[in-house]
C-alpha positions as CSV (number, residue, x, y, z in Angstrom):
1,X,141.6,77.2,68.3
2,X,141.3,79.9,71.2
3,X,140.1,82.4,68.5
4,X,137.6,80.0,67.0
5,X,135.9,79.3,70.3
6,X,135.7,83.2,70.9
7,X,134.1,83.6,67.3
8,X,131.6,80.7,68.2
9,X,130.6,82.0,71.5
10,X,130.1,85.7,70.0
11,X,127.8,84.3,67.5
12,X,125.8,82.4,69.7
13,X,125.5,85.2,72.1
14,X,124.6,87.4,69.1
15,X,121.8,85.2,68.2
16,X,120.2,85.1,71.5
17,X,120.4,89.1,71.8
18,X,118.6,89.3,68.4
19,X,116.0,86.9,69.4
20,X,115.0,88.5,72.1
21,X,113.3,92.2,71.4
22,X,111.8,94.8,73.7
23,X,110.4,98.3,73.0
24,X,109.1,101.3,74.4
25,X,106.4,102.7,72.4
26,X,104.9,106.2,72.7
27,X,101.1,105.6,72.0
28,X,98.4,108.2,71.3
29,X,94.7,107.4,70.2
30,X,91.0,108.2,70.4
31,X,88.8,106.6,72.9
32,X,85.1,105.8,72.9
33,X,83.7,105.6,76.7
34,X,80.3,103.7,77.4
35,X,79.4,103.9,81.0
36,X,78.4,100.5,82.2
37,X,77.4,101.4,85.9
38,X,73.8,101.8,87.2
39,X,74.2,105.8,87.6
40,X,74.9,106.3,83.7
41,X,71.5,107.1,82.8
42,X,70.8,108.4,79.4
43,X,74.4,109.3,79.1
44,X,75.8,109.6,75.4
45,X,79.5,109.0,74.8
46,X,81.5,111.2,73.1
47,X,84.9,110.6,71.4
48,X,87.8,111.4,74.0
49,X,91.8,110.8,73.7
50,X,94.3,108.7,75.3
51,X,98.1,108.7,75.2
52,X,101.0,107.0,77.3
53,X,103.9,104.2,76.9
54,X,103.6,100.9,76.0
55,X,106.4,98.4,77.1
56,X,106.6,95.2,74.7
57,X,109.1,92.4,75.0
58,X,109.5,89.3,72.9
59,X,111.9,86.5,74.5
60,X,114.1,84.0,72.6
61,X,111.1,81.5,72.2
62,X,109.1,84.2,70.6
63,X,106.5,84.8,73.5
64,X,105.4,88.5,73.8
65,X,103.8,90.3,76.5
66,X,103.4,93.8,77.0
67,X,102.1,96.5,79.8
68,X,101.3,100.2,79.2
69,X,100.4,103.2,81.2
70,X,98.1,105.9,79.8
71,X,96.1,109.0,80.6
72,X,92.5,109.1,79.3
73,X,90.2,112.0,78.7
74,X,86.5,110.5,78.5
75,X,83.7,112.8,77.9
76,X,79.8,112.3,77.4
77,X,76.6,114.3,77.7
78,X,73.2,113.5,78.7
79,X,69.7,115.3,78.8
80,X,68.6,116.7,82.1
81,X,65.3,118.8,83.3
82,X,66.0,122.2,84.9
83,X,62.9,123.9,85.9
84,X,60.8,121.9,83.7
85,X,62.9,122.8,80.6
86,X,65.4,120.3,78.9
87,X,69.1,121.1,79.2
88,X,72.5,119.3,78.2
89,X,74.7,118.3,81.1
90,X,78.3,117.8,79.9
91,X,80.4,115.3,82.0
92,X,84.3,114.9,81.6
93,X,86.4,112.2,83.6
94,X,90.3,112.2,83.5
95,X,91.8,108.3,84.3
96,X,95.2,107.2,84.8
97,X,95.2,103.8,83.4
98,X,97.3,100.6,83.9
99,X,97.3,97.6,81.7
100,X,99.2,94.3,81.2
101,X,98.7,91.7,78.6
102,X,100.4,88.6,79.6
103,X,98.9,86.4,76.9
104,X,99.7,87.5,73.4
105,X,99.4,85.6,70.0
106,X,101.2,86.5,67.1
107,X,99.3,86.1,63.7
108,X,100.3,85.9,60.0
109,X,103.0,84.4,58.1
110,X,105.3,87.4,59.3
111,X,104.0,87.4,63.0
112,X,102.9,91.2,62.9
113,X,99.5,90.9,63.6
114,X,98.4,90.2,67.3
115,X,95.7,89.4,69.8
116,X,96.2,90.0,73.3
117,X,94.3,89.2,76.4
118,X,95.1,90.6,80.0
119,X,93.5,93.1,82.4
120,X,93.4,96.8,83.3
121,X,93.2,99.1,86.2
122,X,91.5,102.9,85.8
123,X,92.2,105.5,88.7
124,X,89.9,108.5,88.5
125,X,92.1,111.4,88.7
126,X,89.3,114.2,88.1
127,X,85.5,114.4,87.2
128,X,83.5,117.4,86.6
129,X,79.9,118.1,85.1
130,X,79.0,121.2,83.5
131,X,75.1,122.3,83.4
132,X,74.1,125.8,81.9
133,X,77.7,127.0,82.4
134,X,78.1,126.0,86.0
135,X,81.0,123.3,86.7
136,X,80.6,120.9,89.6
137,X,83.5,118.7,90.7
138,X,82.4,115.2,91.6
139,X,85.7,113.4,92.3
140,X,85.4,112.6,95.7
141,X,82.0,111.3,95.4
142,X,82.8,108.7,93.0
143,X,84.6,105.2,93.5
144,X,88.1,106.1,92.6
145,X,89.4,102.5,91.2
146,X,87.9,100.0,88.5
147,X,89.4,96.8,87.2
148,X,88.5,94.5,84.6
149,X,89.7,92.3,81.5
150,X,91.1,93.6,78.4
151,X,91.3,92.3,75.2
152,X,92.9,93.7,71.8
153,X,94.1,93.0,68.0
154,X,96.8,95.0,66.4
155,X,99.2,95.0,63.8
156,X,103.3,95.7,63.9
157,X,104.0,97.9,60.7
158,X,107.8,97.0,60.4
159,X,110.5,94.1,60.6
160,X,111.5,94.6,64.3
161,X,109.9,96.3,67.5
162,X,112.3,98.7,68.1
163,X,111.8,100.3,64.2
164,X,108.2,99.9,64.0
165,X,105.0,101.6,64.3
166,X,101.9,99.6,65.7
167,X,98.3,100.1,65.2
168,X,95.8,98.6,68.0
169,X,92.4,98.4,68.8
170,X,91.7,97.5,72.6
171,X,88.5,96.8,74.5
172,X,89.0,97.5,78.5
173,X,85.9,96.3,80.6
174,X,85.4,97.7,84.0
175,X,83.8,94.8,85.9
176,X,84.8,96.0,89.7
177,X,84.7,99.5,91.2
178,X,86.4,100.1,94.4
179,X,86.8,103.1,96.9
180,X,85.0,105.1,99.5
181,X,83.6,108.5,99.9
182,X,86.3,110.6,101.9
183,X,83.4,111.8,104.1
184,X,82.2,108.2,105.3
185,X,79.3,108.0,103.1
186,X,78.7,105.3,100.2
187,X,80.6,106.7,97.1
188,X,79.0,106.5,93.8
189,X,80.1,103.4,91.6
190,X,81.9,104.5,88.3
191,X,82.6,101.8,85.6
192,X,83.2,102.0,81.8
193,X,83.4,99.8,78.7
194,X,86.3,101.8,76.9
195,X,87.0,101.1,73.2
196,X,90.4,102.9,72.2
197,X,92.1,103.0,68.9
198,X,95.7,103.8,69.0
199,X,99.0,104.2,67.2
200,X,102.4,103.6,68.7
201,X,105.8,104.5,67.8
202,X,108.8,102.6,69.0
203,X,111.8,104.5,70.5
């Protein structure tokens, strides 16, 4: 009788463990940044890159949430006048991105598609402009933290989270910009609407 009880307890525990899934994905992809603040001017976005990690968890009730951390390289260019002549100015932004999606809906018969809603925070690591071969570092002149909502869709390619690949499309809209100029003056606001296409591999 004791052996049967142990066997039943093992099966119940095993089913509960199998029902709870979690995975750490290595993610990388391309990002299209549209600057949305009033200082954007006539900037034209260029494709940048993003890479980092994404943690996903599903509990025994099938509820999923995720959180991630990424490095993002954003680029754009715009036309400016220098001595009454048109020139191209290039801008480069390096950001540290944190995102979380507490609301995730699984789609399809096999529940491998998903829609997620959450929020993000971007911290400015570095910003520079290049004009006619001259580089100017403007990192400290810009507000260094931006926040906003995030929405995404994607697909899991694989039976389980750990042994799978994910493909996703996410939109982060910068709604709030925070920070001060170290010199005490008013800092320049910096916000983006970033659309990223990424691939993740569970480890």
